[in-house]
ROVO-984868 format. One record per residue (C-alpha): residue in one letter; x, y, z. Coordinates in steps of 0.02 Angstrom, whole numbers, padded with zeros to 5 digits, always signed. Each point is the difference from the previous one (the first is absolute). Layout:
REM residues N
AXYZ ...
END
This chain:
REM residues 107
M-00044-00354+00618 V+00131+00119-00067 A-00026+00187+00032 L+00129+00128-00050 E-00018+00188+00021 I+00018+00125-00140 R+00002+00189+00014 T-00105+00094-00127 G-00061+00176-00031 R-00166-00058+00072 G+00076-00065+00161 L+00062-00165+00067 Y-00064-00158-00087 R+00033-00184+00023 I+00022-00119-00145 V-00075-00167+00051 E-00041-00166-00078 A-00190+00004-00025 A-00015-00181-00057 P+00117-00149-00009 A+00125-00001-00144 V-00047-00108-00150 T+00113-00079-00131 E-00076-00007-00173 A+00066-00007-00179 G+00183+00024+00048 A-00034+00148+00114 I-00028+00039+00182 V-00156+00105+00030 L-00004+00106+00157 T-00160+00087+00054 L+00057+00151+00099 A-00086+00139+00095 L+00061+00175+00037 E-00079+00042+00168 R+00011+00173+00074 A+00067-00008+00178 D-00153+00087+00072 G-00115-00125-00088 I-00099+00121-00109 E+00057-00071-00167 R+00040-00171-00070 V+00047-00027-00183 V+00023-00177-00068 F+00095-00052-00157 R+00093-00149-00072 C+00181-00023-00052 R+00039-00139-00124 I+00186-00039+00013 D+00079-00112-00131 C+00084-00148+00088 A+00160+00041-00095 L+00008+00165+00097 G-00069-00057+00167 G+00091-00165+00004 A-00036-00106+00152 N-00029+00152+00112 G-00150-00012+00115 P-00133+00136+00011 E+00091+00085+00145 N+00158+00025-00103 L-00098+00057-00153 I-00099+00127+00100 A+00162+00064+00078 R+00069+00027-00176 L-00162+00085-00053 R-00004+00119+00150 P+00120+00136-00064 W-00078-00009-00173 A-00177+00015+00073 E+00056+00148+00105 R+00071+00087-00154 E-00148-00044-00114 F-00135+00018+00134 E-00110+00129-00088 M+00004-00094-00166 I-00044-00166+00086 R-00137+00078+00105 E-00085+00093-00143 A+00008-00150-00119 A-00067-00118+00133 L-00144+00115+00046 K-00044+00030-00183 S+00003-00186-00039 I-00110-00052+00145 R-00125+00141-00030 G-00006-00005-00189 E+00039-00180-00047 R-00054-00084+00162 K+00162-00099+00010 L+00167+00014+00088 H+00137+00096-00087 E+00142-00117-00049 I+00181+00054-00021 V+00108-00121-00098 F+00186-00020+00028 D+00086-00102-00135 T+00157+00008-00106 S-00064+00152-00096 S-00062+00092+00155 R+00111-00044+00148 G-00048+00139+00121 P+00087-00033+00166 F+00069-00165-00064 Q+00143+00075-00100 V+00157-00103-00021 V+00128+00059+00127 
END
């Protein structure tokens, strides 16, 4: 299991794989959790990464690429994930494709 630390205004969190990665409809779907280091909060969400952006990278490499982005966008991710699970009773999904590349910008 991959676990990378991110520093946020709310303290130290770990971004971890909450379920095995799945490939579906030309995309890799990662179910990730942001876990506070002291264990008092855990927020789960999904990232759907177009295979054209993720290539043949495994989940470990994709999560490593997502880490700085998740650190920077932590509050947005956290709030959207909490709102989705409370209001819609489903996991919040963030889509990265050719129109919304996020951390998968062409270098």
